[in-house]
C-alpha positions in Angstrom: -114.0 17.8 95.8 -115.8 19.3 92.8 -117.0 22.4 94.7 -113.9 22.7 97.0 -113.3 25.9 98.8 -109.9 27.3 99.6 -109.5 29.0 102.9 -106.7 30.2 105.2 -106.9 29.8 109.0 -104.6 31.5 111.4 -103.7 29.6 114.5 -100.9 30.6 116.9 -99.4 33.2 114.5 -99.3 30.6 111.7 -101.5 30.5 108.5 -102.8 27.2 107.4 -104.2 27.0 103.8 -106.9 24.4 103.5 -109.1 23.0 100.7 -112.4 22.0 102.2 -116.1 21.3 101.4 -118.1 24.5 101.8 -120.2 23.0 104.5 -117.1 22.6 106.7 -116.2 26.2 106.7 -118.4 27.4 109.6 -117.2 24.7 111.9 -113.6 25.2 111.0 -113.8 28.9 111.6 -115.6 28.5 114.9 -113.0 25.9 116.0 -110.2 28.3 115.0 -111.7 31.1 117.0 -112.1 28.8 120.1 -108.4 27.8 119.8 -107.3 31.4 119.5 -109.3 32.4 122.5 -107.9 29.5 124.5 -104.4 30.4 123.5 -104.9 34.0 124.7 -106.4 32.7 128.0 -103.4 30.4 128.6 -100.9 33.1 127.7 -102.5 35.6 130.0 -102.9 33.1 132.9 -99.5 31.4 132.8 -95.9 32.4 132.2 -95.6 30.7 128.8 -92.3 30.7 126.9 -93.2 28.6 124.0 -96.3 28.4 121.7 -95.8 24.6 121.7 -96.7 24.5 125.4 -99.8 26.6 124.8 -100.9 24.4 121.9 -100.3 21.3 124.0 -102.5 22.7 126.8 -105.2 23.6 124.2 -105.1 20.1 122.7 -105.4 18.6 126.2 -108.3 20.9 127.1 -110.2 20.0 123.9 -109.5 16.3 124.2 -110.7 16.4 127.8 -114.0 18.1 126.7 -114.6 15.4 124.1 -113.9 12.6 126.6 -116.2 14.2 129.2 -119.0 14.5 126.6 -118.6 10.8 125.8 -118.7 9.9 129.5 -121.8 12.1 130.0 -123.5 10.5 127.0 -123.0 7.0 128.4 -124.4 8.1 131.8 -127.4 9.7 130.1 -127.9 6.6 128.1 -127.8 4.4 131.2 -130.3 6.7 133.0 -132.6 6.5 130.0 -132.5 2.7 129.9 -133.2 2.5 133.6 -136.2 4.8 133.2 -137.5 2.9 130.2 -137.1 -0.4 132.1 -139.1 1.0 135.1 -141.8 2.3 132.8 -141.9 -1.1 131.0 -142.3 -2.9 134.3 -145.0 -0.5 135.4 -146.9 -1.1 132.2 -146.5 -4.8 132.4 -147.8 -4.7 136.0 -150.9 -2.8 135.0 -151.6 -5.0 132.0 -151.2 -8.3 134.0 
């Protein structure tokens, strides 16, 4: 990384120094902010004794969101394919 950028991110009261590409900074900072917001929500909503529990719940939440987006993407793709097939059949019928 010739133009590497050194940043520090704070998550769950710990500081993580990272060396990144400058184009990654915005995404990492946004992700850090989302994690911190989620930590606060879990701490305010549940009687949490350990940061590990909160971080595990955050990880589960984010992983579930990623999986749901993948499922939605597959469903969208299937609907698009069905519509294209119907459109293709309609065109074939009119051309025949």
